[in-house]
Kinemage of the C-alpha trace (Angstrom):
@kinemage 1
@onewidth
@group {chain A} dominant
@subgroup {mainchain}
@vectorlist {calphas} color= white
{ca unk a 1} P -53.222 -18.156 41.894
{ca unk a 2} L -52.186 -20.389 39.297
{ca unk a 3} L -51.803 -17.826 36.914
{ca unk a 4} L -49.345 -15.589 39.362
{ca unk a 5} L -47.291 -18.459 40.255
{ca unk a 6} L -46.829 -19.212 36.460
{ca unk a 7} L -46.138 -15.802 35.417
{ca unk a 8} L -43.519 -15.571 38.683
{ca unk a 9} L -41.696 -18.911 37.329
{ca unk a 10} L -41.295 -17.399 33.669
{ca unk a 11} L -40.089 -14.179 35.153
{ca unk a 12} L -37.545 -16.351 37.146
{ca unk a 13} L -36.466 -18.369 34.252
{ca unk a 14} L -36.031 -15.114 32.020
{ca unk a 15} L -33.926 -13.903 34.848
{ca unk a 16} L -31.605 -16.469 35.114
{ca unk a 17} L -31.495 -16.741 31.651
{ca unk a 18} L -30.624 -12.726 31.142
{ca unk a 19} L -27.887 -13.556 34.093
{ca unk a 20} L -26.380 -16.631 32.434
{ca unk a 21} L -26.162 -14.871 29.334
{ca unk a 22} L -24.338 -11.700 30.668
{ca unk a 23} L -21.814 -13.923 32.489
{ca unk a 24} L -20.665 -15.488 29.491
{ca unk a 25} L -22.878 -18.800 30.246
{ca unk a 26} L -24.951 -18.501 27.168
{ca unk a 27} L -25.095 -16.834 24.012
{ca unk a 28} L -21.814 -15.313 22.990
{ca unk a 29} L -23.295 -12.228 21.564
{ca unk a 30} L -24.178 -11.252 24.800
{ca unk a 31} L -20.630 -10.755 25.541
{ca unk a 32} L -21.385 -7.100 23.836
{ca unk a 33} L -23.192 -5.329 26.899
{ca unk a 34} L -22.343 -2.547 28.908
{ca unk a 35} L -18.839 -1.190 28.883
{ca unk a 36} L -17.239 -4.836 27.437
{ca unk a 37} L -14.744 -4.564 24.694
{ca unk a 38} L -13.219 -7.007 22.968
{ca unk a 39} L -9.979 -6.394 20.765
{ca unk a 40} L -9.436 -8.634 17.929
{ca unk a 41} L -6.712 -9.459 14.531
{ca unk a 42} L -7.799 -10.455 11.321
{ca unk a 43} L -6.935 -11.437 7.879
{ca unk a 44} L -8.546 -10.972 4.772
{ca unk a 45} L -8.239 -11.950 0.913
{ca unk a 46} L -9.819 -9.157 -1.535
{ca unk a 47} L -10.758 -8.554 -4.909
{ca unk a 48} L -10.317 -5.332 -6.338
{ca unk a 49} L -11.572 -3.784 -9.266
{ca unk a 50} L -9.793 -0.530 -10.553
{ca unk a 51} L -12.129 2.110 -12.387
{ca unk a 52} L -9.203 3.703 -14.487
{ca unk a 53} L -9.760 6.817 -16.521
{ca unk a 54} L -8.394 8.902 -19.112
{ca unk a 55} L -5.412 7.252 -21.141
{ca unk a 56} L -5.333 4.516 -18.520
{ca unk a 57} L -8.675 2.995 -19.444
{ca unk a 58} L -6.769 0.307 -21.265
{ca unk a 59} L -5.127 -1.266 -18.440
{ca unk a 60} L -5.942 -4.333 -16.456
{ca unk a 61} L -8.632 -3.887 -14.087
{ca unk a 62} L -8.197 -6.435 -11.450
{ca unk a 63} L -6.339 -6.767 -8.439
{ca unk a 64} L -5.668 -9.324 -5.689
{ca unk a 65} L -4.569 -8.386 -2.203
{ca unk a 66} L -4.271 -9.469 1.425
{ca unk a 67} L -5.397 -7.289 4.333
{ca unk a 68} L -3.995 -7.332 7.712
{ca unk a 69} L -6.544 -5.863 10.367
{ca unk a 70} L -6.361 -5.105 14.230
{ca unk a 71} L -9.457 -3.721 15.477
{ca unk a 72} L -11.862 -3.166 18.928
{ca unk a 73} L -15.689 -4.121 19.635
{ca unk a 74} L -17.054 -2.072 21.997
{ca unk a 75} L -20.440 -2.646 23.269
{ca unk a 76} L -22.454 -5.242 21.009
{ca unk a 77} L -23.275 -2.504 18.027
{ca unk a 78} L -20.122 -0.757 17.413
{ca unk a 79} L -16.223 -1.197 16.389
{ca unk a 80} L -13.199 0.380 15.145
{ca unk a 81} L -10.485 -1.540 13.008
{ca unk a 82} L -6.943 -0.135 11.352
{ca unk a 83} L -5.994 -1.832 8.501
{ca unk a 84} L -2.896 -2.560 5.965
{ca unk a 85} L -3.873 -3.870 2.585
{ca unk a 86} L -0.943 -4.830 -0.218
{ca unk a 87} L -1.711 -5.760 -3.609
{ca unk a 88} L 0.303 -8.155 -6.112
{ca unk a 89} L 1.337 -6.854 -9.186
{ca unk a 90} L -0.951 -6.415 -11.767
{ca unk a 91} L 0.625 -6.598 -15.297
{ca unk a 92} L -0.988 -4.950 -18.310
{ca unk a 93} L 0.316 -5.806 -21.588
{ca unk a 94} L -2.650 -3.945 -23.634
{ca unk a 95} L -0.019 -1.343 -24.065
{ca unk a 96} L 2.325 -3.428 -26.214
{ca unk a 97} L 4.797 -0.808 -27.006
{ca unk a 98} L 5.407 -0.118 -23.139
{ca unk a 99} L 4.012 -2.845 -21.270
{ca unk a 100} L 2.995 -1.516 -17.537
{ca unk a 101} L 3.119 -3.142 -14.158
{ca unk a 102} L 0.942 -1.528 -11.148
{ca unk a 103} L 0.228 -2.321 -7.447
{ca unk a 104} L -0.950 -0.400 -4.664
{ca unk a 105} L -1.087 -0.446 -0.962
{ca unk a 106} L -3.003 1.551 1.731
{ca unk a 107} L -3.747 1.571 5.360
{ca unk a 108} L -6.502 3.177 7.405
{ca unk a 109} L -8.957 3.151 9.646
{ca unk a 110} L -13.101 2.231 9.449
{ca unk a 111} L -15.971 2.672 11.869
{ca unk a 112} L -18.113 -0.186 12.310
{ca unk a 113} L -21.698 -0.590 12.885
{ca unk a 114} L -23.077 -4.648 13.882
{ca unk a 115} L -26.721 -5.334 13.369
{ca unk a 116} L -27.156 -8.903 15.311
{ca unk a 117} L -29.524 -10.596 12.887
{ca unk a 118} L -31.932 -14.243 12.835
{ca unk a 119} L -29.920 -17.088 14.198
{ca unk a 120} L -27.204 -16.687 17.032
{ca unk a 121} L -23.811 -15.346 15.819
{ca unk a 122} L -24.778 -13.659 12.546
{ca unk a 123} L -24.421 -10.081 12.018
{ca unk a 124} L -25.064 -7.460 9.308
{ca unk a 125} L -22.227 -4.999 9.284
{ca unk a 126} L -21.833 -1.621 7.795
{ca unk a 127} L -18.382 0.407 7.579
{ca unk a 128} L -17.115 4.004 7.081
{ca unk a 129} L -13.737 5.037 7.010
{ca unk a 130} L -10.716 6.814 5.611
{ca unk a 131} L -7.486 5.071 3.876
{ca unk a 132} L -4.469 6.443 2.259
{ca unk a 133} L -3.616 4.615 -1.180
{ca unk a 134} L -0.377 4.915 -2.866
{ca unk a 135} L -0.552 3.637 -6.355
{ca unk a 136} L 2.640 2.380 -8.241
{ca unk a 137} L 3.120 1.876 -11.994
{ca unk a 138} L 6.265 0.686 -13.071
{ca unk a 139} L 6.753 0.941 -17.187
{ca unk a 140} L 9.023 -2.074 -18.793
{ca unk a 141} L 10.974 0.615 -21.040
{ca unk a 142} L 11.820 2.451 -18.207
{ca unk a 143} L 10.292 5.062 -15.437
{ca unk a 144} L 8.200 4.747 -12.740
{ca unk a 145} L 4.980 6.401 -11.245
{ca unk a 146} L 3.890 6.765 -7.413
{ca unk a 147} L 1.275 8.140 -6.433
{ca unk a 148} L -0.517 8.888 -3.088
{ca unk a 149} L -4.314 9.635 -2.336
{ca unk a 150} L -6.395 9.910 0.557
{ca unk a 151} L -9.706 8.106 -0.003
{ca unk a 152} L -12.988 7.610 1.566
{ca unk a 153} L -14.816 3.962 1.787
{ca unk a 154} L -18.095 3.012 2.843
{ca unk a 155} L -18.927 -1.041 3.025
{ca unk a 156} L -21.468 -3.640 3.832
{ca unk a 157} L -21.263 -7.167 4.678
{ca unk a 158} L -22.052 -10.142 6.908
{ca unk a 159} L -20.219 -11.567 9.826
{ca unk a 160} L -20.474 -14.880 11.576
{ca unk a 161} L -19.554 -15.399 15.225
{ca unk a 162} L -18.263 -19.470 15.420
{ca unk a 163} L -17.472 -18.740 18.966
{ca unk a 164} L -16.839 -15.717 21.233
{ca unk a 165} L -13.287 -15.720 19.447
{ca unk a 166} L -13.469 -16.922 15.825
{ca unk a 167} L -15.730 -15.447 13.614
{ca unk a 168} L -15.624 -15.027 9.735
{ca unk a 169} L -16.428 -11.872 7.480
{ca unk a 170} L -17.592 -11.025 3.957
{ca unk a 171} L -17.882 -7.180 2.914
{ca unk a 172} L -18.224 -5.597 -0.367
{ca unk a 173} L -16.794 -2.252 -0.365
{ca unk a 174} L -16.507 1.038 -2.664
{ca unk a 175} L -13.453 2.867 -2.123
{ca unk a 176} L -13.118 6.500 -4.008
{ca unk a 177} L -9.855 7.553 -4.530
{ca unk a 178} L -9.918 10.372 -6.872
{ca unk a 179} L -7.050 10.405 -8.559
{ca unk a 180} L -5.946 11.421 -11.894
{ca unk a 181} L -5.985 7.933 -13.686
{ca unk a 182} L -7.889 6.069 -10.998
{ca unk a 183} L -11.339 7.325 -9.915
{ca unk a 184} L -12.502 3.989 -7.691
{ca unk a 185} L -11.951 0.540 -6.484
{ca unk a 186} L -14.509 -1.654 -5.466
{ca unk a 187} L -14.083 -4.333 -3.387
{ca unk a 188} L -15.025 -7.899 -2.307
{ca unk a 189} L -13.513 -9.169 1.067
{ca unk a 190} L -13.447 -12.701 2.505
{ca unk a 191} L -11.721 -13.193 5.978
{ca unk a 192} L -11.283 -14.365 9.774
{ca unk a 193} L -11.271 -12.351 12.869
{ca unk a 194} L -9.403 -13.698 16.225
{ca unk a 195} L -11.072 -11.955 19.360
{ca unk a 196} L -9.166 -11.830 22.532
């Protein structure tokens, strides 16, 4: 009889806890259930390392950029995100006879997978996406180049949800571009998200 009452009490506590979580009174990670969706906006700082090839190998390879994004997290484990990225000018003086300034911008979309781990609020992230990259080069002695390429992206990272609305994210990403002079960009991003 005592065991039955104990088991019934544990079952009641468990049911109450699940009910509280599903109605927003407990762990904020439980907002991702059923057909719930959460739109969000975000901003990231990105450091990119460019893998140049052929005669462009001597160019400066590092870029700093800002990324603005908006997305929606659906269920608990999936999400879609659109982004726009703009780099600062990158000055290359290794070709002293004709110095080059390069920069790029990109826009596209990524599909995300979320995997909650350990403590409340921590999520491992994986992403796959497509982006259009526009690479610009301007030469000091005159002339310029402007190339558009569609690229593929894959990333891994981690997100911590401070609250139901505010989260911090770190990602590492490989961007395959396959242009004549630029094969890929390896990228690290750090940023914040605000969910509505």
